[in-house]
PyMOL Python script that loads the backbone (N, CA, C, O; Angstrom):
from pymol import cmd

cmd.read_pdbstr("""\
ATOM      1  N   MET A   1     126.183 142.227  69.026  1.00  0.00           N
ATOM      2  CA  MET A   1     124.783 142.062  68.722  1.00  0.00           C
ATOM      3  C   MET A   1     124.456 142.855  67.472  1.00  0.00           C
ATOM      4  O   MET A   1     124.807 144.029  67.353  1.00  0.00           O
ATOM      5  N   ARG A   2     123.775 142.194  66.535  1.00  0.00           N
ATOM      6  CA  ARG A   2     123.390 142.883  65.308  1.00  0.00           C
ATOM      7  C   ARG A   2     121.886 143.101  65.288  1.00  0.00           C
ATOM      8  O   ARG A   2     121.114 142.331  65.860  1.00  0.00           O
ATOM      9  N   LEU A   3     121.502 144.158  64.621  1.00  0.00           N
ATOM     10  CA  LEU A   3     120.081 144.445  64.526  1.00  0.00           C
ATOM     11  C   LEU A   3     119.445 143.808  63.303  1.00  0.00           C
ATOM     12  O   LEU A   3     118.222 143.680  63.251  1.00  0.00           O
ATOM     13  N   TRP A   4     120.226 143.409  62.330  1.00  0.00           N
ATOM     14  CA  TRP A   4     119.686 142.848  61.096  1.00  0.00           C
ATOM     15  C   TRP A   4     120.345 141.502  60.827  1.00  0.00           C
ATOM     16  O   TRP A   4     121.570 141.390  60.801  1.00  0.00           O
ATOM     17  N   LEU A   5     119.519 140.487  60.629  1.00  0.00           N
ATOM     18  CA  LEU A   5     120.030 139.158  60.337  1.00  0.00           C
ATOM     19  C   LEU A   5     119.611 138.748  58.933  1.00  0.00           C
ATOM     20  O   LEU A   5     118.566 139.160  58.430  1.00  0.00           O
ATOM     21  N   LYS A   6     120.444 137.938  58.321  1.00  0.00           N
ATOM     22  CA  LYS A   6     120.064 137.368  57.036  1.00  0.00           C
ATOM     23  C   LYS A   6     118.983 136.315  57.275  1.00  0.00           C
ATOM     24  O   LYS A   6     118.881 135.763  58.371  1.00  0.00           O
ATOM     25  N   ASP A   7     118.186 136.043  56.260  1.00  0.00           N
ATOM     26  CA  ASP A   7     117.123 135.047  56.405  1.00  0.00           C
ATOM     27  C   ASP A   7     117.689 133.674  56.773  1.00  0.00           C
ATOM     28  O   ASP A   7     117.048 132.918  57.503  1.00  0.00           O
ATOM     29  N   SER A   8     118.859 133.354  56.283  1.00  0.00           N
ATOM     30  CA  SER A   8     119.443 132.045  56.587  1.00  0.00           C
ATOM     31  C   SER A   8     119.900 131.947  58.049  1.00  0.00           C
ATOM     32  O   SER A   8     120.043 130.842  58.573  1.00  0.00           O
ATOM     33  N   GLU A   9     120.130 133.084  58.710  1.00  0.00           N
ATOM     34  CA  GLU A   9     120.592 133.094  60.097  1.00  0.00           C
ATOM     35  C   GLU A   9     119.442 133.136  61.106  1.00  0.00           C
ATOM     36  O   GLU A   9     119.649 132.929  62.302  1.00  0.00           O
ATOM     37  N   ARG A  10     118.261 133.397  60.627  1.00  0.00           N
ATOM     38  CA  ARG A  10     117.124 133.527  61.543  1.00  0.00           C
ATOM     39  C   ARG A  10     116.637 132.172  62.034  1.00  0.00           C
ATOM     40  O   ARG A  10     116.652 131.184  61.300  1.00  0.00           O
ATOM     41  N   ARG A  11     116.212 132.148  63.264  1.00  0.00           N
ATOM     42  CA  ARG A  11     115.539 130.962  63.793  1.00  0.00           C
ATOM     43  C   ARG A  11     114.098 130.964  63.277  1.00  0.00           C
ATOM     44  O   ARG A  11     113.575 132.026  62.941  1.00  0.00           O
ATOM     45  N   PRO A  12     113.456 129.821  63.207  1.00  0.00           N
ATOM     46  CA  PRO A  12     112.068 129.794  62.735  1.00  0.00           C
ATOM     47  C   PRO A  12     111.138 130.493  63.728  1.00  0.00           C
ATOM     48  O   PRO A  12     111.391 130.521  64.932  1.00  0.00           O
ATOM     49  N   ASP A  13     110.074 131.048  63.196  1.00  0.00           N
ATOM     50  CA  ASP A  13     109.106 131.721  64.049  1.00  0.00           C
ATOM     51  C   ASP A  13     108.432 130.711  64.972  1.00  0.00           C
ATOM     52  O   ASP A  13     108.149 129.588  64.556  1.00  0.00           O
ATOM     53  N   PRO A  14     108.172 131.096  66.217  1.00  0.00           N
ATOM     54  CA  PRO A  14     107.478 130.168  67.117  1.00  0.00           C
ATOM     55  C   PRO A  14     106.008 130.039  66.726  1.00  0.00           C
ATOM     56  O   PRO A  14     105.443 130.925  66.085  1.00  0.00           O
ATOM     57  N   LEU A  15     105.411 128.944  67.112  1.00  0.00           N
ATOM     58  CA  LEU A  15     103.991 128.768  66.867  1.00  0.00           C
ATOM     59  C   LEU A  15     103.206 129.734  67.737  1.00  0.00           C
ATOM     60  O   LEU A  15     103.629 130.043  68.851  1.00  0.00           O
ATOM     61  N   PRO A  16     102.067 130.218  67.247  1.00  0.00           N
ATOM     62  CA  PRO A  16     101.261 131.133  68.068  1.00  0.00           C
ATOM     63  C   PRO A  16     100.786 130.436  69.340  1.00  0.00           C
ATOM     64  O   PRO A  16     100.408 129.264  69.324  1.00  0.00           O
ATOM     65  N   ALA A  17     100.814 131.168  70.416  1.00  0.00           N
ATOM     66  CA  ALA A  17     100.361 130.612  71.690  1.00  0.00           C
ATOM     67  C   ALA A  17      98.837 130.586  71.712  1.00  0.00           C
ATOM     68  O   ALA A  17      98.181 131.553  71.322  1.00  0.00           O
ATOM     69  N   ARG A  18      98.288 129.475  72.169  1.00  0.00           N
ATOM     70  CA  ARG A  18      96.842 129.359  72.277  1.00  0.00           C
ATOM     71  C   ARG A  18      96.449 129.901  73.649  1.00  0.00           C
ATOM     72  O   ARG A  18      96.873 129.385  74.683  1.00  0.00           O
ATOM     73  N   THR A  19      95.649 130.927  73.635  1.00  0.00           N
ATOM     74  CA  THR A  19      95.259 131.574  74.890  1.00  0.00           C
ATOM     75  C   THR A  19      93.740 131.560  75.028  1.00  0.00           C
ATOM     76  O   THR A  19      93.014 131.280  74.073  1.00  0.00           O
ATOM     77  N   ASP A  20      93.286 131.861  76.214  1.00  0.00           N
ATOM     78  CA  ASP A  20      91.860 131.955  76.488  1.00  0.00           C
ATOM     79  C   ASP A  20      91.598 133.342  77.053  1.00  0.00           C
ATOM     80  O   ASP A  20      91.930 133.623  78.205  1.00  0.00           O
ATOM     81  N   ALA A  21      91.011 134.195  76.253  1.00  0.00           N
ATOM     82  CA  ALA A  21      90.772 135.577  76.659  1.00  0.00           C
ATOM     83  C   ALA A  21      89.523 135.723  77.513  1.00  0.00           C
ATOM     84  O   ALA A  21      89.253 136.807  78.030  1.00  0.00           O
ATOM     85  N   ARG A  22      88.760 134.650  77.668  1.00  0.00           N
ATOM     86  CA  ARG A  22      87.512 134.752  78.426  1.00  0.00           C
ATOM     87  C   ARG A  22      87.754 135.131  79.884  1.00  0.00           C
ATOM     88  O   ARG A  22      86.983 135.896  80.462  1.00  0.00           O
ATOM     89  N   THR A  23      88.816 134.600  80.478  1.00  0.00           N
ATOM     90  CA  THR A  23      89.102 134.917  81.877  1.00  0.00           C
ATOM     91  C   THR A  23      89.434 136.389  82.049  1.00  0.00           C
ATOM     92  O   THR A  23      88.930 137.041  82.964  1.00  0.00           O
ATOM     93  N   ALA A  24      90.276 136.912  81.177  1.00  0.00           N
ATOM     94  CA  ALA A  24      90.640 138.324  81.254  1.00  0.00           C
ATOM     95  C   ALA A  24      89.423 139.222  81.021  1.00  0.00           C
ATOM     96  O   ALA A  24      89.248 140.230  81.706  1.00  0.00           O
ATOM     97  N   LEU A  25      88.593 138.854  80.060  1.00  0.00           N
ATOM     98  CA  LEU A  25      87.387 139.645  79.802  1.00  0.00           C
ATOM     99  C   LEU A  25      86.412 139.571  80.964  1.00  0.00           C
ATOM    100  O   LEU A  25      85.786 140.571  81.314  1.00  0.00           O
ATOM    101  N   PHE A  26      86.281 138.407  81.559  1.00  0.00           N
ATOM    102  CA  PHE A  26      85.388 138.254  82.706  1.00  0.00           C
ATOM    103  C   PHE A  26      85.855 139.102  83.885  1.00  0.00           C
ATOM    104  O   PHE A  26      85.053 139.803  84.502  1.00  0.00           O
ATOM    105  N   VAL A  27      87.139 139.042  84.196  1.00  0.00           N
ATOM    106  CA  VAL A  27      87.677 139.813  85.326  1.00  0.00           C
ATOM    107  C   VAL A  27      87.563 141.311  85.049  1.00  0.00           C
ATOM    108  O   VAL A  27      87.187 142.081  85.933  1.00  0.00           O
ATOM    109  N   GLY A  28      87.886 141.722  83.821  1.00  0.00           N
ATOM    110  CA  GLY A  28      87.782 143.140  83.480  1.00  0.00           C
ATOM    111  C   GLY A  28      86.358 143.654  83.551  1.00  0.00           C
ATOM    112  O   GLY A  28      86.116 144.747  84.062  1.00  0.00           O
ATOM    113  N   THR A  29      85.410 142.870  83.041  1.00  0.00           N
ATOM    114  CA  THR A  29      84.011 143.276  83.100  1.00  0.00           C
ATOM    115  C   THR A  29      83.522 143.302  84.542  1.00  0.00           C
ATOM    116  O   THR A  29      82.750 144.183  84.921  1.00  0.00           O
ATOM    117  N   LEU A  30      83.964 142.347  85.343  1.00  0.00           N
ATOM    118  CA  LEU A  30      83.604 142.333  86.759  1.00  0.00           C
ATOM    119  C   LEU A  30      84.128 143.582  87.472  1.00  0.00           C
ATOM    120  O   LEU A  30      83.426 144.169  88.295  1.00  0.00           O
ATOM    121  N   LEU A  31      85.345 143.981  87.159  1.00  0.00           N
ATOM    122  CA  LEU A  31      85.891 145.212  87.758  1.00  0.00           C
ATOM    123  C   LEU A  31      85.111 146.443  87.322  1.00  0.00           C
ATOM    124  O   LEU A  31      84.888 147.356  88.117  1.00  0.00           O
ATOM    125  N   TRP A  32      84.694 146.467  86.046  1.00  0.00           N
ATOM    126  CA  TRP A  32      83.864 147.584  85.580  1.00  0.00           C
ATOM    127  C   TRP A  32      82.512 147.594  86.307  1.00  0.00           C
ATOM    128  O   TRP A  32      81.980 148.663  86.605  1.00  0.00           O
ATOM    129  N   LEU A  33      81.957 146.413  86.593  1.00  0.00           N
ATOM    130  CA  LEU A  33      80.703 146.354  87.346  1.00  0.00           C
ATOM    131  C   LEU A  33      80.880 146.889  88.767  1.00  0.00           C
ATOM    132  O   LEU A  33      79.999 147.571  89.291  1.00  0.00           O
ATOM    133  N   VAL A  34      82.007 146.583  89.383  1.00  0.00           N
ATOM    134  CA  VAL A  34      82.297 147.125  90.720  1.00  0.00           C
ATOM    135  C   VAL A  34      82.419 148.652  90.639  1.00  0.00           C
ATOM    136  O   VAL A  34      81.905 149.372  91.495  1.00  0.00           O
ATOM    137  N   ALA A  35      83.101 149.126  89.606  1.00  0.00           N
ATOM    138  CA  ALA A  35      83.229 150.576  89.428  1.00  0.00           C
ATOM    139  C   ALA A  35      81.867 151.208  89.148  1.00  0.00           C
ATOM    140  O   ALA A  35      81.607 152.330  89.583  1.00  0.00           O
ATOM    141  N   LEU A  36      81.002 150.504  88.431  1.00  0.00           N
ATOM    142  CA  LEU A  36      79.647 151.008  88.179  1.00  0.00           C
ATOM    143  C   LEU A  36      78.877 151.144  89.486  1.00  0.00           C
ATOM    144  O   LEU A  36      78.178 152.134  89.701  1.00  0.00           O
ATOM    145  N   GLY A  37      79.006 150.152  90.353  1.00  0.00           N
ATOM    146  CA  GLY A  37      78.360 150.246  91.655  1.00  0.00           C
ATOM    147  C   GLY A  37      78.873 151.429  92.468  1.00  0.00           C
ATOM    148  O   GLY A  37      78.095 152.127  93.119  1.00  0.00           O
ATOM    149  N   ALA A  38      80.175 151.647  92.429  1.00  0.00           N
ATOM    150  CA  ALA A  38      80.748 152.794  93.144  1.00  0.00           C
ATOM    151  C   ALA A  38      80.278 154.115  92.523  1.00  0.00           C
ATOM    152  O   ALA A  38      79.979 155.071  93.239  1.00  0.00           O
ATOM    153  N   ALA A  39      80.216 154.159  91.193  1.00  0.00           N
ATOM    154  CA  ALA A  39      79.756 155.388  90.530  1.00  0.00           C
ATOM    155  C   ALA A  39      78.289 155.665  90.838  1.00  0.00           C
ATOM    156  O   ALA A  39      77.898 156.817  91.029  1.00  0.00           O
ATOM    157  N   LEU A  40      77.475 154.608  90.885  1.00  0.00           N
ATOM    158  CA  LEU A  40      76.066 154.798  91.258  1.00  0.00           C
ATOM    159  C   LEU A  40      75.945 155.292  92.694  1.00  0.00           C
ATOM    160  O   LEU A  40      75.124 156.160  92.991  1.00  0.00           O
ATOM    161  N   PHE A  41      76.765 154.734  93.582  1.00  0.00           N
ATOM    162  CA  PHE A  41      76.749 155.183  94.975  1.00  0.00           C
ATOM    163  C   PHE A  41      77.141 156.649  95.074  1.00  0.00           C
ATOM    164  O   PHE A  41      76.501 157.415  95.795  1.00  0.00           O
ATOM    165  N   ILE A  42      78.174 157.043  94.365  1.00  0.00           N
ATOM    166  CA  ILE A  42      78.623 158.439  94.392  1.00  0.00           C
ATOM    167  C   ILE A  42      77.569 159.347  93.764  1.00  0.00           C
ATOM    168  O   ILE A  42      77.324 160.448  94.258  1.00  0.00           O
ATOM    169  N   GLU A  43      76.949 158.895  92.686  1.00  0.00           N
ATOM    170  CA  GLU A  43      75.932 159.700  92.005  1.00  0.00           C
ATOM    171  C   GLU A  43      74.740 159.953  92.919  1.00  0.00           C
ATOM    172  O   GLU A  43      74.175 161.046  92.924  1.00  0.00           O
ATOM    173  N   VAL A  44      74.364 158.945  93.687  1.00  0.00           N
ATOM    174  CA  VAL A  44      73.192 159.080  94.555  1.00  0.00           C
ATOM    175  C   VAL A  44      73.521 159.902  95.796  1.00  0.00           C
ATOM    176  O   VAL A  44      72.691 160.691  96.247  1.00  0.00           O
ATOM    177  N   THR A  45      74.705 159.732  96.349  1.00  0.00           N
ATOM    178  CA  THR A  45      75.022 160.360  97.631  1.00  0.00           C
ATOM    179  C   THR A  45      75.787 161.671  97.512  1.00  0.00           C
ATOM    180  O   THR A  45      75.922 162.382  98.508  1.00  0.00           O
ATOM    181  N   ALA A  46      76.293 162.015  96.331  1.00  0.00           N
ATOM    182  CA  ALA A  46      77.093 163.237  96.216  1.00  0.00           C
ATOM    183  C   ALA A  46      76.188 164.464  96.336  1.00  0.00           C
ATOM    184  O   ALA A  46      75.193 164.575  95.619  1.00  0.00           O
ATOM    185  N   PRO A  47      76.530 165.376  97.234  1.00  0.00           N
ATOM    186  CA  PRO A  47      75.700 166.568  97.390  1.00  0.00           C
ATOM    187  C   PRO A  47      75.989 167.585  96.276  1.00  0.00           C
ATOM    188  O   PRO A  47      77.132 167.771  95.860  1.00  0.00           O
ATOM    189  N   GLY A  48      74.936 168.221  95.819  1.00  0.00           N
ATOM    190  CA  GLY A  48      75.090 169.335  94.878  1.00  0.00           C
ATOM    191  C   GLY A  48      75.434 168.948  93.463  1.00  0.00           C
ATOM    192  O   GLY A  48      75.930 169.793  92.719  1.00  0.00           O
ATOM    193  N   THR A  49      75.201 167.728  93.049  1.00  0.00           N
ATOM    194  CA  THR A  49      75.495 167.355  91.669  1.00  0.00           C
ATOM    195  C   THR A  49      74.285 167.650  90.802  1.00  0.00           C
ATOM    196  O   THR A  49      73.142 167.587  91.255  1.00  0.00           O
ATOM    197  N   ALA A  50      74.556 167.970  89.560  1.00  0.00           N
ATOM    198  CA  ALA A  50      73.482 168.249  88.613  1.00  0.00           C
ATOM    199  C   ALA A  50      72.822 166.932  88.215  1.00  0.00           C
ATOM    200  O   ALA A  50      73.506 165.976  87.850  1.00  0.00           O
ATOM    201  N   LYS A  51      71.511 166.885  88.286  1.00  0.00           N
ATOM    202  CA  LYS A  51      70.772 165.665  87.940  1.00  0.00           C
ATOM    203  C   LYS A  51      70.208 165.737  86.529  1.00  0.00           C
ATOM    204  O   LYS A  51      69.262 165.018  86.205  1.00  0.00           O
ATOM    205  N   SER A  52      70.773 166.589  85.687  1.00  0.00           N
ATOM    206  CA  SER A  52      70.264 166.745  84.327  1.00  0.00           C
ATOM    207  C   SER A  52      70.663 165.593  83.429  1.00  0.00           C
ATOM    208  O   SER A  52      70.035 165.394  82.389  1.00  0.00           O
ATOM    209  N   GLY A  53      71.678 164.829  83.784  1.00  0.00           N
ATOM    210  CA  GLY A  53      72.134 163.719  82.963  1.00  0.00           C
ATOM    211  C   GLY A  53      73.067 164.149  81.847  1.00  0.00           C
ATOM    212  O   GLY A  53      73.470 163.320  81.030  1.00  0.00           O
ATOM    213  N   ALA A  54      73.415 165.408  81.795  1.00  0.00           N
ATOM    214  CA  ALA A  54      74.312 165.882  80.743  1.00  0.00           C
ATOM    215  C   ALA A  54      75.726 165.406  81.026  1.00  0.00           C
ATOM    216  O   ALA A  54      76.190 165.423  82.166  1.00  0.00           O
ATOM    217  N   ALA A  55      76.400 164.981  79.966  1.00  0.00           N
ATOM    218  CA  ALA A  55      77.762 164.470  80.129  1.00  0.00           C
ATOM    219  C   ALA A  55      78.722 165.577  80.539  1.00  0.00           C
ATOM    220  O   ALA A  55      79.737 165.308  81.180  1.00  0.00           O
ATOM    221  N   SER A  56      78.415 166.808  80.178  1.00  0.00           N
ATOM    222  CA  SER A  56      79.315 167.915  80.507  1.00  0.00           C
ATOM    223  C   SER A  56      78.972 168.551  81.852  1.00  0.00           C
ATOM    224  O   SER A  56      79.634 169.505  82.263  1.00  0.00           O
ATOM    225  N   ALA A  57      77.969 168.053  82.534  1.00  0.00           N
ATOM    226  CA  ALA A  57      77.583 168.639  83.814  1.00  0.00           C
ATOM    227  C   ALA A  57      78.675 168.381  84.846  1.00  0.00           C
ATOM    228  O   ALA A  57      79.323 167.335  84.822  1.00  0.00           O
ATOM    229  N   PRO A  58      78.875 169.327  85.744  1.00  0.00           N
ATOM    230  CA  PRO A  58      79.888 169.102  86.773  1.00  0.00           C
ATOM    231  C   PRO A  58      79.455 167.978  87.702  1.00  0.00           C
ATOM    232  O   PRO A  58      78.264 167.732  87.894  1.00  0.00           O
ATOM    233  N   GLY A  59      80.432 167.312  88.266  1.00  0.00           N
ATOM    234  CA  GLY A  59      80.116 166.227  89.180  1.00  0.00           C
ATOM    235  C   GLY A  59      80.471 164.874  88.592  1.00  0.00           C
ATOM    236  O   GLY A  59      81.062 164.783  87.516  1.00  0.00           O
ATOM    237  N   PRO A  60      80.106 163.841  89.305  1.00  0.00           N
ATOM    238  CA  PRO A  60      80.526 162.493  88.913  1.00  0.00           C
ATOM    239  C   PRO A  60      79.631 161.824  87.873  1.00  0.00           C
ATOM    240  O   PRO A  60      79.737 160.612  87.686  1.00  0.00           O
ATOM    241  N   GLY A  61      78.764 162.551  87.197  1.00  0.00           N
ATOM    242  CA  GLY A  61      77.854 161.943  86.233  1.00  0.00           C
ATOM    243  C   GLY A  61      78.552 161.245  85.089  1.00  0.00           C
ATOM    244  O   GLY A  61      78.066 160.220  84.609  1.00  0.00           O
ATOM    245  N   TRP A  62      79.670 161.766  84.641  1.00  0.00           N
ATOM    246  CA  TRP A  62      80.378 161.131  83.523  1.00  0.00           C
ATOM    247  C   TRP A  62      81.066 159.843  83.952  1.00  0.00           C
ATOM    248  O   TRP A  62      81.351 158.987  83.115  1.00  0.00           O
ATOM    249  N   TRP A  63      81.337 159.696  85.247  1.00  0.00           N
ATOM    250  CA  TRP A  63      81.915 158.445  85.730  1.00  0.00           C
ATOM    251  C   TRP A  63      80.942 157.300  85.484  1.00  0.00           C
ATOM    252  O   TRP A  63      81.336 156.205  85.085  1.00  0.00           O
ATOM    253  N   LEU A  64      79.674 157.570  85.729  1.00  0.00           N
ATOM    254  CA  LEU A  64      78.646 156.555  85.549  1.00  0.00           C
ATOM    255  C   LEU A  64      78.620 156.070  84.108  1.00  0.00           C
ATOM    256  O   LEU A  64      78.588 154.866  83.855  1.00  0.00           O
ATOM    257  N   TRP A  65      78.635 156.998  83.171  1.00  0.00           N
ATOM    258  CA  TRP A  65      78.582 156.606  81.759  1.00  0.00           C
ATOM    259  C   TRP A  65      79.867 155.922  81.308  1.00  0.00           C
ATOM    260  O   TRP A  65      79.834 155.050  80.440  1.00  0.00           O
ATOM    261  N   CYS A  66      80.971 156.304  81.879  1.00  0.00           N
ATOM    262  CA  CYS A  66      82.246 155.637  81.550  1.00  0.00           C
ATOM    263  C   CYS A  66      82.206 154.177  81.978  1.00  0.00           C
ATOM    264  O   CYS A  66      82.664 153.305  81.239  1.00  0.00           O
ATOM    265  N   THR A  67      81.670 153.901  83.152  1.00  0.00           N
ATOM    266  CA  THR A  67      81.600 152.524  83.624  1.00  0.00           C
ATOM    267  C   THR A  67      80.564 151.716  82.843  1.00  0.00           C
ATOM    268  O   THR A  67      80.765 150.529  82.588  1.00  0.00           O
ATOM    269  N   VAL A  68      79.460 152.357  82.463  1.00  0.00           N
ATOM    270  CA  VAL A  68      78.455 151.657  81.647  1.00  0.00           C
ATOM    271  C   VAL A  68      79.064 151.245  80.310  1.00  0.00           C
ATOM    272  O   VAL A  68      78.834 150.132  79.838  1.00  0.00           O
ATOM    273  N   ILE A  69      79.840 152.140  79.702  1.00  0.00           N
ATOM    274  CA  ILE A  69      80.510 151.817  78.434  1.00  0.00           C
ATOM    275  C   ILE A  69      81.539 150.712  78.646  1.00  0.00           C
ATOM    276  O   ILE A  69      81.670 149.829  77.798  1.00  0.00           O
ATOM    277  N   GLY A  70      82.270 150.742  79.756  1.00  0.00           N
ATOM    278  CA  GLY A  70      83.237 149.692  80.058  1.00  0.00           C
ATOM    279  C   GLY A  70      82.579 148.325  80.189  1.00  0.00           C
ATOM    280  O   GLY A  70      83.091 147.336  79.665  1.00  0.00           O
ATOM    281  N   VAL A  71      81.443 148.264  80.888  1.00  0.00           N
ATOM    282  CA  VAL A  71      80.715 147.005  81.020  1.00  0.00           C
ATOM    283  C   VAL A  71      80.196 146.555  79.664  1.00  0.00           C
ATOM    284  O   VAL A  71      80.277 145.374  79.325  1.00  0.00           O
ATOM    285  N   GLY A  72      79.660 147.501  78.879  1.00  0.00           N
ATOM    286  CA  GLY A  72      79.148 147.160  77.558  1.00  0.00           C
ATOM    287  C   GLY A  72      80.220 146.615  76.639  1.00  0.00           C
ATOM    288  O   GLY A  72      79.992 145.635  75.930  1.00  0.00           O
ATOM    289  N   LEU A  73      81.379 147.236  76.642  1.00  0.00           N
ATOM    290  CA  LEU A  73      82.475 146.743  75.806  1.00  0.00           C
ATOM    291  C   LEU A  73      82.970 145.376  76.284  1.00  0.00           C
ATOM    292  O   LEU A  73      83.362 144.538  75.472  1.00  0.00           O
ATOM    293  N   GLY A  74      82.952 145.155  77.585  1.00  0.00           N
ATOM    294  CA  GLY A  74      83.330 143.842  78.100  1.00  0.00           C
ATOM    295  C   GLY A  74      82.366 142.758  77.653  1.00  0.00           C
ATOM    296  O   GLY A  74      82.788 141.656  77.303  1.00  0.00           O
ATOM    297  N   VAL A  75      81.071 143.063  77.660  1.00  0.00           N
ATOM    298  CA  VAL A  75      80.075 142.086  77.213  1.00  0.00           C
ATOM    299  C   VAL A  75      80.226 141.819  75.720  1.00  0.00           C
ATOM    300  O   VAL A  75      80.151 140.671  75.283  1.00  0.00           O
ATOM    301  N   VAL A  76      80.439 142.879  74.933  1.00  0.00           N
ATOM    302  CA  VAL A  76      80.647 142.707  73.491  1.00  0.00           C
ATOM    303  C   VAL A  76      81.916 141.891  73.233  1.00  0.00           C
ATOM    304  O   VAL A  76      81.923 141.010  72.374  1.00  0.00           O
ATOM    305  N   GLY A  77      82.971 142.177  73.963  1.00  0.00           N
ATOM    306  CA  GLY A  77      84.212 141.416  73.807  1.00  0.00           C
ATOM    307  C   GLY A  77      84.034 139.956  74.166  1.00  0.00           C
ATOM    308  O   GLY A  77      84.549 139.077  73.475  1.00  0.00           O
ATOM    309  N   PHE A  78      83.306 139.688  75.247  1.00  0.00           N
ATOM    310  CA  PHE A  78      83.066 138.305  75.644  1.00  0.00           C
ATOM    311  C   PHE A  78      82.242 137.579  74.587  1.00  0.00           C
ATOM    312  O   PHE A  78      82.517 136.420  74.277  1.00  0.00           O
ATOM    313  N   ALA A  79      81.233 138.248  74.033  1.00  0.00           N
ATOM    314  CA  ALA A  79      80.427 137.643  72.971  1.00  0.00           C
ATOM    315  C   ALA A  79      81.280 137.375  71.733  1.00  0.00           C
ATOM    316  O   ALA A  79      81.119 136.347  71.075  1.00  0.00           O
ATOM    317  N   TRP A  80      82.178 138.290  71.421  1.00  0.00           N
ATOM    318  CA  TRP A  80      83.047 138.110  70.255  1.00  0.00           C
ATOM    319  C   TRP A  80      83.986 136.915  70.437  1.00  0.00           C
ATOM    320  O   TRP A  80      84.197 136.137  69.507  1.00  0.00           O
ATOM    321  N   VAL A  81      84.536 136.779  71.617  1.00  0.00           N
ATOM    322  CA  VAL A  81      85.429 135.652  71.888  1.00  0.00           C
ATOM    323  C   VAL A  81      84.654 134.344  71.798  1.00  0.00           C
ATOM    324  O   VAL A  81      85.151 133.365  71.241  1.00  0.00           O
ATOM    325  N   GLN A  82      83.442 134.323  72.341  1.00  0.00           N
ATOM    326  CA  GLN A  82      82.627 133.114  72.234  1.00  0.00           C
ATOM    327  C   GLN A  82      82.316 132.787  70.779  1.00  0.00           C
ATOM    328  O   GLN A  82      82.344 131.622  70.382  1.00  0.00           O
ATOM    329  N   PHE A  83      82.022 133.807  69.987  1.00  0.00           N
ATOM    330  CA  PHE A  83      81.728 133.613  68.565  1.00  0.00           C
ATOM    331  C   PHE A  83      82.943 133.063  67.826  1.00  0.00           C
ATOM    332  O   PHE A  83      82.808 132.183  66.975  1.00  0.00           O
ATOM    333  N   ARG A  84      84.120 133.575  68.146  1.00  0.00           N
ATOM    334  CA  ARG A  84      85.341 133.131  67.475  1.00  0.00           C
ATOM    335  C   ARG A  84      85.758 131.720  67.879  1.00  0.00           C
ATOM    336  O   ARG A  84      86.453 131.045  67.119  1.00  0.00           O
ATOM    337  N   ARG A  85      85.351 131.267  69.049  1.00  0.00           N
ATOM    338  CA  ARG A  85      85.700 129.919  69.518  1.00  0.00           C
ATOM    339  C   ARG A  85      84.960 128.842  68.728  1.00  0.00           C
ATOM    340  O   ARG A  85      85.417 127.702  68.646  1.00  0.00           O
ATOM    341  N   ARG A  86      83.825 129.204  68.153  1.00  0.00           N
ATOM    342  CA  ARG A  86      83.024 128.201  67.421  1.00  0.00           C
ATOM    343  C   ARG A  86      83.512 127.999  66.044  1.00  0.00           C
ATOM    344  O   ARG A  86      82.950 127.194  65.302  1.00  0.00           O
TER     345      ARG A  86
END
""", "prot")
cmd.dss("prot")
cmd.show_as("cartoon", "prot")
cmd.util.cbc("prot")
cmd.orient("prot")
């Protein structure tokens, strides 16, 4: 097995595969929404958490913002894919 081939020995590049990223984005965003629901549940029911809203506060407050960002990026990604399809 050689690591370097001459151009004349190479096979032609395959055609790019046509894929649909909407399904993956939909499932990923849906999972982030489920995680957001769990983070909201933990935020409401967790005893002794700081309610200041600071990202550096101890407790599960940063989980909530992480899931909100995940959902937001999923929506932006889905919009981008829709835009590119046109």
